[in-house]
C-alpha positions as CSV (number, residue, x, y, z in Angstrom):
1,M,0.0,0.0,0.0
2,E,1.4,3.3,-1.1
3,I,-0.7,6.1,0.2
4,I,-0.4,9.7,-1.0
5,V,-2.2,12.7,0.6
6,R,-3.2,15.4,-1.9
7,Q,-5.6,18.4,-2.2
8,I,-9.2,17.5,-2.6
9,I,-10.7,18.0,-6.2
10,P,-14.2,18.1,-7.5
11,E,-13.8,14.7,-9.1
12,D,-13.5,13.2,-5.6
13,S,-17.1,14.0,-4.8
14,K,-18.5,10.5,-5.4
15,E,-15.9,8.7,-3.2
16,I,-16.2,11.5,-0.6
17,T,-19.9,11.0,-0.4
18,M,-19.5,7.2,0.1
19,L,-16.9,7.7,2.8
20,S,-19.0,10.3,4.6
21,D,-21.9,7.9,4.5
22,Q,-19.8,5.3,6.5
23,L,-20.1,7.7,9.5
24,G,-23.8,8.4,9.0
25,Y,-23.5,11.7,7.1
26,S,-25.8,11.1,4.1
27,L,-25.5,13.7,1.3
28,S,-26.1,13.5,-2.4
29,V,-23.1,13.5,-4.6
30,E,-24.3,16.8,-6.0
31,Q,-24.4,18.4,-2.5
32,T,-20.9,17.0,-1.8
33,L,-19.7,18.5,-5.0
34,Q,-21.2,21.9,-4.1
35,N,-19.5,21.7,-0.7
36,I,-16.1,20.8,-2.2
37,N,-16.3,23.7,-4.6
38,A,-17.2,26.1,-1.7
39,V,-14.3,24.8,0.3
40,M,-11.9,25.3,-2.6
41,K,-13.0,28.9,-3.0
42,N,-12.5,29.8,0.6
43,K,-9.0,30.8,1.9
44,D,-10.0,29.8,5.4
45,L,-11.1,26.3,4.5
46,D,-9.2,23.4,3.0
47,A,-9.6,19.6,2.5
48,F,-7.2,16.8,1.6
49,V,-7.7,13.2,0.6
50,A,-5.7,10.0,1.1
51,V,-5.4,8.0,-2.1
52,D,-4.3,4.4,-2.6
53,K,-4.0,3.3,-6.3
54,N,-6.2,6.2,-7.5
55,K,-8.9,5.3,-5.0
56,V,-9.8,7.9,-2.3
57,I,-9.7,6.1,1.0
58,G,-9.9,9.0,3.4
59,W,-10.4,12.7,3.7
60,I,-9.9,15.5,6.2
61,G,-11.4,19.0,6.3
62,V,-9.7,21.8,8.1
63,R,-10.6,25.5,8.8
64,N,-9.0,28.6,10.1
65,A,-11.1,29.6,13.0
66,I,-11.3,33.2,14.1
67,Q,-13.4,34.0,17.1
68,I,-13.8,37.1,19.3
69,E,-12.9,35.4,22.5
70,S,-9.7,33.5,21.6
71,P,-6.7,33.7,19.4
72,P,-7.0,32.2,15.9
73,Y,-6.7,28.4,15.7
74,S,-7.3,25.7,13.2
75,E,-10.0,23.1,13.5
76,I,-10.5,19.8,11.9
77,N,-14.1,19.8,10.7
78,G,-14.3,16.3,9.2
79,L,-12.2,13.2,9.1
80,V,-13.1,9.9,7.6
81,V,-11.0,6.8,6.7
82,D,-12.6,4.0,4.8
83,E,-13.5,1.2,7.2
84,N,-11.5,-1.3,5.2
85,Y,-8.3,0.8,5.7
86,R,-8.6,1.9,9.3
87,G,-5.7,1.0,11.6
88,N,-3.1,1.5,8.8
89,G,-1.9,5.0,9.8
90,I,-4.0,6.8,7.2
91,G,-5.9,9.0,9.8
92,K,-2.5,10.0,11.3
93,M,-1.2,11.0,7.8
94,L,-4.3,13.2,7.2
95,I,-3.9,14.8,10.6
96,E,-0.3,15.5,9.9
97,K,-1.4,17.2,6.7
98,A,-3.9,19.3,8.8
99,I,-1.1,20.2,11.2
100,Q,1.2,21.3,8.3
101,W,-1.7,23.4,6.9
102,S,-2.3,25.0,10.3
103,K,1.3,26.0,10.7
104,E,1.3,27.6,7.3
105,K,-1.7,29.6,8.4
106,G,0.3,30.8,11.4
107,N,-1.8,28.9,14.0
108,V,-0.3,27.2,17.0
109,K,-3.3,25.2,18.0
110,L,-5.3,22.5,16.1
111,R,-8.7,21.6,17.6
112,L,-11.4,19.1,16.7
113,R,-14.8,17.9,18.0
114,C,-15.8,14.3,18.2
115,N,-19.2,12.7,19.0
116,V,-19.2,11.4,22.6
117,K,-20.4,8.0,21.2
118,R,-17.2,7.5,19.3
119,T,-15.1,6.3,22.2
120,E,-12.6,4.3,20.0
121,T,-12.0,7.5,18.0
122,H,-11.3,9.4,21.2
123,L,-8.5,6.9,22.0
124,F,-7.1,7.5,18.5
125,Y,-6.9,11.2,19.0
126,L,-5.4,10.9,22.5
127,H,-2.8,8.5,21.1
128,L,-1.8,11.2,18.5
129,G,-1.2,13.7,21.3
130,F,-4.5,15.6,21.4
131,R,-5.9,16.2,24.8
132,E,-9.5,16.6,25.9
133,T,-10.2,20.2,26.9
134,K,-14.0,20.2,27.4
135,E,-17.3,18.6,26.8
136,Q,-20.2,20.4,25.3
137,K,-23.7,19.9,23.8
138,V,-24.7,21.0,20.4
139,F,-28.0,22.6,19.8
140,E,-29.7,23.5,16.5
141,I,-32.9,24.9,15.2
142,K,-34.4,24.5,11.8
143,I,-34.7,27.9,10.0
């Protein structure tokens, strides 16, 4: 297995849609394509894919976060590795790419949020050096 990590491109939309579905995020390929195009046009957002033999097997999204109450930081806003490839260091490769991107943006902190139900994923992040800083609830309203 020879994995490369590269910039996301619109042609990845079908495989990205299937990967996202593995974690329960069901979008149409058309919506995924719209989202990829929006990310590519925004200087504060980026996304990368892990590829094995021309097949996208993972992706990561990252953003430059600017908030009133804290210094700028980067945040991973999506990370999926194909269930058939997990445990092979691909998630780590994608996070390393996000760290590199974050440094290029001048940030000294990389943050992420993870569903409380994904306890195995929590262990993965802790193993990579992340530390848990708080728990929170997410609220939303349809508008």
